[in-house]
N, C-alpha and C positions, 0 to 999 in steps of 0.2 A: 602910551595908547592913541594911536591916530585913527581913525573914523571915516568911511564914507558913509554913502546913503544906503549901502547894503552890507558891508562887513567892517571889522573891527579887528585893528591890528595890534598886538601887544607885545612891548619888548618885555621878556621875561626876567629880565636883571636890570637893576637901575644902573646907568652909567654914574660916575663918581662925581661927588659935589666937594670933596677936597681935592686940590690941583695935584700934590705931590704924593710920593708914598716913599717918604724919605726914612721911614721906621726901620731900626736895626732888622736885618732878618734873624738875627737869634732871638732878639727880646718879642719877634712879631711869633715866633713859633711857640715861645713861652705864654704869649696871650690867647695864640689860636688854642692850646691847649686847655688852658684855665679857663675859656668859655665854653670847650666843650666838657668840662669837668663840670663846670656849672650849670650846662642842661642837664648831664647825668643827676647831678642832684637833685634837679626840679622834678625828674623821671622820678626817681626814687622816694623823693617826699610824698608824689601824688600815690604812687602804689602801694605805699606802705601805710597811708592814711582813708582812702576811699573806703567805699562800703560796697560797690557792685564788683563783681566777678567780673562782667564784661570788662572792667578795667584793670583790677590787677593779675587777671588771668588771661584774657584774649588779647588786652593792649590796645583796646580801641580807643585811644588817646593820643595825643602829642604835646609836647613842651618847646619851647622855642623862646631864644633871647634876640631882639633885633635892637639896631642903635638908633639915636636920635631920628634920622632919616626912614625910618622903616625898613632898613636893610638886612636881611639876616645873617646873624652874627653865627648863631650855633642851632642846633636842634637835635635833641637825641633822639637815634634809633630804635623808634617805636612804630606807628603806622605809617609805611610809605605813602601812602594815597594822600596823606594830610601834609606831604613834603612842599613846603612853600604857598599853600595856603594863608599860612598864618599874616600874612602881610594884607591881607585882603581882609581879615576880621579886623586887625589892629585899625586900617582905615576906617571900615563902616562903623566900628565903634564909637572911633573920635567922632566921626560924623553926627552920630546918632544921640551925642551929647551936646553937639554945639559947636565941635570944631576944637584944633590946639588951645585955643583961649580959654575956653573951658576947662581944660583939665589943671589941676592941684595936686599937691604931694598928698600921699594917703588915698586918692583915688583908685576904685576897683571898678570895672565896666562889666556887665552882663552883655553880652550877645550872642543870639543865634541864628538870624534874619537867614534863610538859606542861600538868596543872590550872593550875599556878602560872603557866608562862613565856605560858599561851596558844596554845603552838606544838607540835610536833613535838619528839620529844626530838633531833633536828639541829640545833635553834634554841637554843645553849647560852649562857647569861647568865653573866656575869663582874660581880660586886659588889662594891665596895670602901666601905667606910666613911671618912670623913674626918672625923681629930679635930683640934682647934686646943687647946692648954691643957688636953688630956686630957679633953675634949668632944667629943663628936660635931656637926659643922656642916652635914653633908650627904652625898651618897653618889654616887660616881661609877659608872657602870655600862654595859655593853653588852649586844648580843644578837647571835650570827652565827652563820648556816648554817655545819656541817662538813661536810665532804666524805661520812663516814661516821661512824655512831654504834654500829656493830655490831648494828643489825636486821637479821632474817631474809634480807633483801636490802639493797643499797647503796639502794636508795629502793624502798618499799612501797606499793600500791596496793590490798593483798589481805589485812593486818592483822585478825586476829579479838579479839585483847586488846592491852592495854597492854605486856605482856612480849615481845611479837614486834617491838617497835619501835625497840630498843636498850637500851644499858646507861643507867642513870637516876643522877642525882647530884642527890639529894634538899636541896644545902644542904651542902657541904662545904670545908673551908678548905684551898686550895691554895697558902695563905702563912699563917700564923701567926705575928704579932708580927715580921713582915717576914722568918721563915726558910720558905724552902721546902720543902713535902711531898714528897719524892722518891717516896713510896708511891702518892702520888694519880697522880702523872705518869706513873708507871709502870704504872698501872691504867688510864688513858685510852690509853696507846699498845697497850696489849695489847686493847684491846677496839674496833679500828677496823681495818680492809681499807686504810688511807690513811693509815699515821703520820705521815709526813714532814707531809703537808698538814695534819693536824690538830693536830701539836704545835706547828708552825711559827705555825698560826693562834690556837693557846691564847696562845703568847708574845705576840703581836700585841695581841690583846686585854688582857693585862695590860699591855703597854706603854699602851694607849690609857686605860684607867681610871688608870694613874699620873698620864698627862698632864693629864686632868680633874682630879685631887687636885690637881697643882700648880697648875691654873690659876685652879680654884677659892678656893684657900687666898690665893692670889697678893690675887684680888679682895676677898675679906673684912679680909684685911691691910691693903691699901689704904685702904677705906673704913669699918673698925671694924663689929664686930659686931652693935652696935645699929642702927646708920645702915644698915648691910647688909640687917638684918630688916625695918628698916622701908619700906625703898626697895622691896625686894620684895614686902610686902605691899600697898604703891601699887602695884605692875606688876600683881599679881593680881587686885586690883580693877578696875584699867581694862580689864584685857582681858574680865572677868565683865562690865561695864558695855556694852562696845561690842556683846558677841554678846546680852544682853538687848535691846538698842537695837532690834537687827535683828528678832529674834524676834517683838517685838511689833506689827511691821509687818504679821504673817502672820496670817490668819484662824484664829480658834480653830477647833477641831474633829479629828476622827480619821479620819485618812487611811491606806489600805491598799493594801500593794502585795503581787506575789505570783509566784514563779517555781517550777521545776521543776528539779532535778539527775538527770542522767541514771541515776545507781545509786548504791549505798553501797559498790562496789569488790569486792563478793561475787558479788549478784545482778544482773549487767548487763542483766537483762531487765525489773528492776522500778523505774521511775524513782518519785523521792520529789517530791510536792507540797509547799509549805508556804506561809503567809502570814505576814507583817509589819505591824505598824500603828506609826503615828506620830501621838501626841496633842500639840497644841499648845495649851496655856492660861496665858494671857498673855504672860510671858516666860521660859516654862519648857517644855522640851520633853521627852515621855515616849516611848523606843523599848521597843515591847512585842512582845518574844519567847516569850510565854507559851503563844501557842497554834498552837505548830508540833508534828511528830512526834518521839516520842519516840528516845532516841539507837540509832543504827542500829548493826548488827551488823559492818560493815566501818568503815574509817577515815575515811569523811566525816562526822565528827563537829566542832565549832568549841568548844573549851573557852571557860567564860567570861569570861576577860582578853580575848581576841580579838574575842569577839560585843562586848564593852563597845568593844574597839578599833574596831571597824566602824561603831557607832555617833557616836564621837568622830571618826573619819576623814571620817565622810559630812557631820555637820554642820559642822566645821570648814572645809572646805572650800568649801560652800557658803556660811555665816554669817561665818566668819572673815574679819573687816576689822582686824584689829589686829596684824598682822605674824606672826611666827612664835608657835607655839602655848605655851601656860604654864598650868599648872594654874587659872587664872581662866579661860579659855576652856571649861572643861570643868563649871565649878558649874551652869550653867541646865540641864544634861542629867542625865536620868535613864533608867536602863533596867532593864527588867523582866524576867526569863527565870522556866524552868520546872527545876530543878535533875534531873538524869534525860532530859532531851530533847537533842536533836538541837547546840542551841545552850548547852547546859549539861551536858555530859556527866561522870557521875561515875566514878570509878575502876572496875574496869579498863577502861573503853569504850576503844578505839580511836579515834586521832585522826589519824594521819600524814597525812592528805590535810586536816588544818583549815582549809589555805587555802583551798580550793575552795568550801565553804559559806560562807568567810568572805567572798570576793569576790563570790560570789553575793547574799549579803545585803546588802551593800552596793548592788549594783544594785537590788535589792527596794526598799532604803530610798530610793534616788532616784526609783526610781517613784512610791513613796507620797508623797514631799514634792512631786513635780512636782503632785501632785493640789490640792496647797494654794496652787499659784500658776505660771502657766503659764512663766515665766522663770527659776523657781529651780534646774532642773537641766539638763543635756544630756538627750537621748533615749539610752535604751540601748545599750551595748557587748555584746562577743560573751560577756564575762563570766569570761573564762579568760586563762592564760598558755599554753595550749597546750603544754606541755611534753614533751619525749620525751626519755629517756635511753639511750644504748647504751654497753655496757660489756662487758670480756673480758680477755685476754692478747693483747696485739700480738705476732704473728707475728715482727716485726722484733727486737723489743729484749728480749721476754720478761717487761715488765714489764706491769702492770695498768693500763688505760686506763678512763676515764669523761667522758662527754661529756653536755653538754646545758643547754640556757637557755630563758628564757621569751621567748616569741615575741608579738611585738606584734599586736593586734588594732585594728579600726576602732572609733574610738569615736562616740559619738551625736552627732547634729547638734544645733546649738542654736538660740534662738530669730532667731538673725540672722547665722549661718555655719553653712557646712558641719565635720562632724567630720573629726578628725586621721586619719592613717592609721599612726601608729603610736602605739599606744595598750595598755601593758599594764596591767590592771584592779589596782589595789594596790601596783603598783610603779613607780609613777613614774619614777623615777630610774634603770631597769633597761634595759640596753642590751643588744644580740649585738654580740661582738665580732666582727672580719671575717672573712670565710671563708679568707682567707688564713692569718691569724692562728689560726687552729683547725687547718687543715691542716699548719702549721709544728710545732704542737704535737704533734699524735694524727695518725700514719701510719692510722690505721685508718680513716678518712673522706674522701671526696671530695665537694665541694658541686658541684653541679650547675645549682642555680637558686636564684635569690633576687629576685621581684618582686613588685609587686603583682597582689590576685587580682583578675581584671575580674567585673565586676556583683555582686561582693559589696556594695557599699555599698547602706543601705536608700533607697530614692526619696523625695522630700519638695520641698518648695520649697527647703529646705535639705538635702543627702543627708548621711546617714552616711559616715563616715572607712571606706576600704578595707581589708579585709583582706591578707595577704601569702600567698603560696605560697613553702614553703622545702622544696627537694627536693634530697635527699643519699643519697651511694652507700656501702654498707661494703664495705669494701677488706679487711676481714679478718671472721672469724664472732664473734659476738658474741651478747649477752642484749640484750633491749630491755624498757624501762620507758616506759609510757606513762601519763601522767596526765590525756588528753583529756577535757574536760567541756563541756557544753552543746554536744553536736552533736544533740541533738533539738530544743533551744528555741532558737528565734531571740532576736535583740535585741529591745526594745519598743520603740514609735515613739509620737510625740506630735500631737494637732491635726493629724491625719489622715495624717502621714507613716507609710512601710509601714517593715516589719522588714528588716533585713539578712540575708545568706546566713550559718547555722547552721559550727561549728567540722567539719574534716573531717580524717580519717587515712586513709591508704592506706597498704599495703605491696606492691611491686611484687616479686615472687621472682623468682630466675634463670631459672626456667623459665616464667616469663612470666606466670604465675597473681597475679591482683590480689586482694587481701582487704582491706577495711574493720575499723578498728580502733576503739575507746575505750579502758579503762583496760587495763593488763595487768602483768604484774611477773615479768623473769626467762624473756622469751620468747625460745627458742632462734630464733637469725635466722642465716642462713648468709651467707658472703661473697657481696656481688655484689648483694644486696638493696637494693633503691631505697625511702627512705623520703619519702613526699609529705605535707608538711603545710600543711594550707589552715587558715588563721584567718578567723573569721568577719568581716562587717561591723558597724558600727552602724546604729542606725535613723534613719528621717527624722525632718524635723519641717517639718510644713505638709505641703499638699496639692501632689501633684508635681507637676499643671498651672498651680502658681502659679509653678514654677521658672522663671527665667531663660533663655531660649532662648538665651542667648550663652555662659551656664554650661553647658547641657548640650553645646554645640559644643565647649567648652574640655576638657569630661571625653571625650569623644570623640577627641579629639585627643591628649589625653595618655596615653589607655590605661585609664582606671579604669572604663569602661563600653563595650560593645559596641555596635554600630548596633541589633542587635536587641532588646536592653535599652533603649536610648534610644525606639525607637519604640513599644516595648510601654508604657512609662511617661511619656514626656513626646512623645507626638505631635505637640504645639502647636511643640515646636523646628522641625520640617520643610515 
């Protein structure tokens, strides 16, 4: 990382600290596969032992293994927006406990400081140094979303500083030399509204890092440290070569993308415009976040590690031809930011809704890259997870209920095919549980409708994916939290295609009154209120008049579009 008085330039992948990569190529592939299997094993351990549906159903977590130099060895394919943030978590956790010198075998560290994790405080990291013969050989780590972390509300859209966003653990040992810190566990339990879920998830995360420790040591012992190090270096170098070869095929230049956020969560009437740029030079890509607004007064700020993650994910998804990502994939990538800005906030700037500018930034980067080549990216999606949560005290059980999931939007069309209809930006493996399962768990909800949103797809030679309509009724008084974003800005399109519909949220109260909503926190909502969630559609690709009439008729038959929509945008099909 290099700094001047105004900007920070970050090299996203570490250069080698091993001079040669003399590892045998066959052995290297065996080790690569073993490392990925180890990460998958960590993933399975966590999902099978965690208490929270947001982890085992929505996959709001990540697990990863790093080497002794904090270079990424492997990461399970869980939450894409956590890709590559764990190096910052490891570094922050180590610094919090006093540096590498303070680490001992059996240590497990709890860390959730947002400016180090890149997330809000609810995304809690667990870091475990891995020792072999009294020497650190790697790190096992994970990050998972806890139900509640003691913020001013169970979920917040209106925080004004970090201190409203929950309890902070800036690197504390919850196990020291293998001995459990009962005081820290008691502190965690005392600072959450959902102690059973949180303590259960904490134990699951600890089990997952221990599974990673066991698996990594098994690999190193099998091949020996020297062979392991050489093969890992060969793995990193191979990944780097693949990415650089792809980048070299792109035309040099500076390409810009822009977007608009609905609000900062405080001033709901003030939209936030921003631009980002992508600079391609030879085999290097620089993503420039320096020309963006100052950090906002509300929680729509994206901490630096997640800004880096946005660039890593976008470049990895477009250019990644080498399988599962490793440290080498990131070496050709640089990120330029300006400290004190929306994409590099400084303490105590709030950042509870970090994921929303992060998802928005990813879409903006795709738009910028699309100008470097028409077949590089799909058109834009609706750019949100359209999350609405309801919480309260269940009339039947007397216990607290809390419910809310990410909703899929329509993805953008591509150069050769339509967009998909179930796309959650940045949360590719997330999914909704069945309505029946949710009603079985919580008696406070009745689900009325779950279907495709007609006419939401952006017209084009290839249309965007449809959004959905998700309608549910409260059978219990509750308080509502809405994180709805991109209600004013539709998906972007390419090559003459048109935008899809933006996101939309409506409440129909028992008296028949209908109210449109965006962001809110703790809104009292009476029993009998109907919540209608409309997710946006993806942008089209190519001129609508070039669409195959047979595909138009198929969309009509399957209910993706109405006849009115078809006649307006595809008159040639009639």
